[in-house]
N, C-alpha and C positions, 0 to 999 in steps of 0.2 A: 591436477584435479580434472575429472571428466565433466561431461555435460550433466546438468541437473534434469531430473525427470519429475514432473508434477505428480503428486500422490493424492488420491481422493481424500485421504485423511486430513489434508490441508484445507479442504473446503470449509468455509464458515457458514455456508448456506445463504449468503448474501451475494447474489449473482454478480453484481457490479464490483464488489470487493474481491471476489474470487477471480474475476477476469483481470483486475488490476494486478493482483498478486501473481497470476500466471504470466502477465506481461513482464513483470520484474524478473521472474525466473528466466524468461526468454532473453532478457537483456544481460543477465549474468552469463547465459550461454553464449551470447554474442561477444561478450568480453573474452571468453575462452577462445572463440574462433579468431578474434582480432589479435589476441596474444600469439596464437599459432602462426598468423600471417607475418608477424614480426614488424608490422607497421605501427609506429608510435602514433601517427595521425589517426589511424583506424581505432586504436585503443583510446586515444583522447576523445574521439567522437562518441564512442560507446559510453565511456565514463561520464561525459557531459550529459548525454541523453538520459542515462540511468539516474544520475543525481537529480536532474530536472523533473523527470517523471516521478521519481520516488517522493520528492518534496511535494509535488502536486497530489500524489496519492495520500500522503500523510495529512495534508490540509483537508482533503475530501473526507477521509476517515474520521478526523477529529470533528468536523462539522456534523457528520452523521451521529457521532456519539453525543455531542452537545445537544443536538435536536432531540435525541431520544432520552436525554436526561441521565445518561450513564454516570453513576457517581464517581467513577475512577478516571474520568476523562482527563483531568489535569495531570494525574500521574502518568497516564498513557502518553500524553503529549510530551512530558519530560523525557520519557523513554525514546520517543521519536527525536527529540532535540539532541540527546546524547549520541544517538546513532548518527544523526546528520553531521555532528561535529567530528566524529571518528572518521566518517567517509570523507569529509572535507579535508581533514589532516592527511589522509592517505592520498587524496587527489593532489594536494600541495607537494607531497613527497614525490609523487610521480612526475609532476611538472618540473620539479627540481632535478630530475634525471634518475631518480632511484627506481629500481625495478620492484614495484609493489604489487604487480598484477596478480600473482599467485596468492599472496597474502590477502589482497582485496577480495578475490573470488571466494576464498575460504571463509573469510569473515562475513561476507555478504550472505553466502548460502547458509551458514550456521545460524547467523542472526535472524535471517528471514524466516527460516523454517521454525526455529524456536519461538520467535515472536508471534507467528501465526498460530502455532499450536497452543500457546499459553495466553498471551496478552489479547490477541484478536478474538480468539474463541471465547474469552471471558465477556466481551461486550456483545457478541453475536446475537444472543437470544433477545436482549433488550432492544437492540437496533432493529432486528427482524420484526419484533412486536410493534415497534413504532412505525416502521415502514408499512406494515399490514394495515394499521389504523389509517395512515395517510392515504393509502391506495383506496381503501373502502370509502373514505370521506369523499375522495375525488371521483370515484365511480358513481357516487350518488348525485353528481352534478355540481359540486362545489358549494360554497357558502351562500351564494345568491339564490340558487335553486332551493336549497334547504330552508333558507329564511323565508322566501316567498311561500313555500309549501307550509311551513310552520305557522305563518301569519294568516294565510288565505286558504289553507286546506288544500 
């Protein structure tokens, strides 16, 4: 498998989420480079970093969906949990000495791109709308300024 290239069609329109997705793509590419180096230590480091970063990304994404009131948040979270289990199993197989890097890269790239195009794009509009409201409210000076203005003109 070669290096992955970010495609504009993968953008959700939520800058921070798109940046995180692009970082995961970079990590998948780092896995490819580490595999070519032949260093198990380098591969282990990339896998560990990728797993940690991806779990943090999932938590962030889930929090955004919850805050926005996305109705399918629980189902989306279950998809994340199933994926995390699969990656965890592959990580254990690698630690046991099995060569799973190619399989892991393929699974990661297919899953990530499909997940972004389908599951993530499904919540994007609702989260963007929520974030826009949040930004507008905070540009107006926050609750204290709004309350003082409302009470005292």
